[in-house]
C-alpha positions, -999 to +999 in steps of 0.1 A: -018+362+465-040+384+487-039+378+525-070+371+544-068+406+560-064+423+527-095+405+514-115+420+542-120+388+561-111+387+597-085+362+609-110+345+633-134+339+604-106+325+583-095+302+611-131+288+613-131+281+576-098+262+579-111+243+609-142+233+591-122+221+561-101+199+584-132+184+601-148+175+567-116+159+555-113+139+587-148+126+584-142+117+548-110+098+557-128+080+585-156+070+562-131+058+536-112+038+562-143+020+574-152+010+538-116+001+531-115-023+560-102-004+591-108-023+623-139-009+640-138-003+678-144-034+698-137-058+669-105-078+676-106-113+661-131-135+642-134-168+660-147-202+650-162-225+677-167-262+672-164-274+708-199-289+710-218-320+699-215-325+661-192-295+657-170-294+626-151-266+609-116-250+609-105-214+604-082-210+575-080-172+574-100-142+588-097-105+582-115-080+605-107-052+582-128-067+554-151-086+578-144-118+560-135-154+569-123-185+551-135-218+565-132-255+557-148-287+569-124-310+588-117-346+584-125-364+616-109-397+626-118-424+600-130-399+574-115-398+539-138-369+529-145-336+546-179-323+537-197-316+570-197-281+584-213-270+617-197-242+636-203-209+654-187-176+642-181-147+666-159-116+668-169-101+634-184-067+630-222-071+633-228-037+617-213-048+584-219-075+559-200-107+567-182-124+538-178-162+541-157-183+519-161-221+523-133-242+509-149-276+503-146-304+477-184-298+471-193-263+483-231-261+488-253-238+468-270-227+500-254-224+534-277-226+565-274-200+592-291-194+625-290-166+651-301-173+687-332-194+688-344-185+653-350-212+628-323-222+603-325-202+571-305-203+539-281-178+523-274-185+487-239-183+473-231-155+448-203-177+434-189-212+443-184-214+480-188-177+487-217-163+508-227-129+523-250-120+551-257-096+580-259-109+615-267-081+639-263-103+671-226-107+664-229-145+667-241-169+640-242-207+635-233-220+601-240-255+587-241-273+554-275-287+565-298-280+595-281-302+621-299-332+635-278-345+664-279-376+686-293-355+714-322-346+692-330-382+687-327-388+725-351-360+732-376-375+709-373-410+724-375-398+760-406-377+752-426-408+741-453-419+765-457-456+774-479-475+749-485-512+746-474-513+709-444-490+713-409-501+725-374-486+725-349-514+723-311-513+727-299-544+709-262-535+713-236-508+713-217-487+687-180-490+681-173-463+707-196-480+733-227-459+730-261-478+733-277-481+699-315-473+702-340-487+678-378-484+677-402-514+675-439-510+668-458-542+672-495-548+668-513-566+696-522-595+673-489-599+656-481-634+644-462-654+619-481-638+590-476-602+601-454-584+577-422-568+590-411-534+576-376-522+583-366-485+581-330-475+585-313-441+582-282-420+589-255-445+578-235-414+569-231-389+597-233-358+575-267-367+560-286-347+585-317-344+562-321-382+564-327-379+601-352-351+595-371-375+571-370-403+597-381-379+624-412-372+602-418-409+596-416-416+634-439-387+642-465-401+618-462-437+628-468-430+665-496-406+658-533-412+662-543-406+626-564-432+608-536-442+584-511-446+611-534-467+633-543-489+603-506-493+594-496-502+629-524-528+631-513-545+600-475-546+603-445-547+626-422-517+621-385-520+630-368-486+628-331-478+632-332-440+631-295-434+635-268-460+625-236-439+627-242-424+662-204-421+668-199-401+637-229-379+643-216-370+678-181-363+665-193-342+635-179-365+609-187-367+573-190-405+578-182-415+542-156-444+540-152-447+578-117-461+584-115-467+546-147-487+545-180-470+538-208-481+562-231-486+532-206-507+512-199-534+537-232-550+549-223-583+531-191-586+552-197-563+582-166-544+595-184-519+618-198-531+651-231-514+645-237-535+614-235-567+632-258-555+660-284-543+635-283-575+613-286-598+643-316-578+656-333-579+622-326-615+617-341-623+651-373-604+641-374-622+608-377-655+626-410-643+639-423-622+611-419-623+573-398-594+560-421-575+537-403-542+530-370-524+536-366-486+534-331-473+534-332-435+539-303-413+526-299-376+518-275-352+502-254-338+530-255-303+515-277-283+492-267-285+456-282-274+423-302-304+410-331-313+388-344-333+417-361-319+448-377-335+478-375-373+479-362-396+452-369-433+449-343-455+433-355-485+413-342-516+431-369-539+417-345-561+396-371-568+370-395-584+395-430-575+383-445-574+418-417-552+432-419-530+401-457-525+406-452-517+443-424-492+435-447-474+411-476-475+435-455-460+463-446-431+441-482-426+431-494-426+467-467-402+477-475-378+449-512-378+458-504-371+495-476-345+491-486-328+459-454-335+440-440-366+424-408-381+438-381-386+412-380-422+401-344-431+392-327-461+378-303-477+403-267-469+392-241-495+396-224-478+425-258-481+444-262-518+436-231-532+452-235-564+474-224-544+504-253-519+501-279-524+529-309-527+505-290-550+482-279-572+511-315-575+522-326-585+487-299-611+485-307-624+520-344-625+514-351-631+477-389-629+483-386-594+497-415-574+482-400-539+486-364-527+490-366-490+485-336-466+486-349-432+494-328-401+490-337-366+501-324-338+479-330-306+499-330-282+469-358-259+459-394-270+453-410-262+419-428-232+435-394-217+445-396-225+482-363-235+497-362-266+519-358-262+556-358-287+585-396-286+589-403-292+552-379-321+551-395-336+582-429-331+565-417-351+535-410-380+560-446-377+573-459-380+537-436-410+530-448-428+561-484-422+552-478-435+517-461-467+532-490-473+556-516-469+529-498-495+509-501-520+538-538-518+544-549-506+510 
């Protein structure tokens, strides 16, 4: 083999060629190492934070080389299911795509994420429980549903101005000793013939969307719109916006608390909140005839479903007047919102004696409406994904439909 000198090439030039080759190889190796998962400078350990109101989530495994994390919801005291996730991730490489694997009995189709003060948005799974996204701030909140916390409800309550027809009442305390707030809207001329309408929500802590629906209902009912004023002038509204305050604060799933589901035991109350609420409603029923009950629920996570928005379960029991009112509520909601709510037969597991709506029907056989509402935060027919504001807006439309049924 000829030497560099014999080829007529100076040693200094040959050295430069060799140096250049070494540099190119080093760059290629560096690039490969990053793509293969080498730890970038400044990235040490992916962390999961849950030390805040409603926080839930545990770290199973993380890998800074692949910029990936495996998470799971935690069972809180009293839970028999773990479905609620609300945590903060830090320590990942913000320059690369973050891979998230959520191990859950029911992994959501869409995971909600938020950076800083931005609104919650969804990232869709590419396969069951696996999500990808870029988060350039290096800090991201994750949740199975846009969180609605007890502090959110408190902020709404404290922001309300004094009005003659508006009262915040604390009829008792929760199992952990927190004051249980309820809202009472009473027309000036209320009497023994003024119908009482009861609205109750958030029996299960992880059903955040139920609170967003009730937030919309409250926003409408206290507004100065023609329909809201007419509804308030014709009926007394008793609203329990958050039943399971203790579970919400803790970040629980809230199903089968202590082995007994909150919404399976109203016929024989086992939770302190149930007795407080029933005593309060019974006291109001001595003054006003109970006209309607609306029990608001929600899927605690986004899932593929033929349903979207609000669903109304048929709890009419063959009563022709209740059946007519059920159909009319659906019609009014469709005319207001632009889409028809799903009208579904009431399955056996939703017609147990311990269900709140069923207990109300058994207690007051002449009840004219006992509607179980469920929010399914899936995609609308036009492809728009639900977010907190759209869910709240569904509550506004539902309250308007209810009010139009009172004075219409």
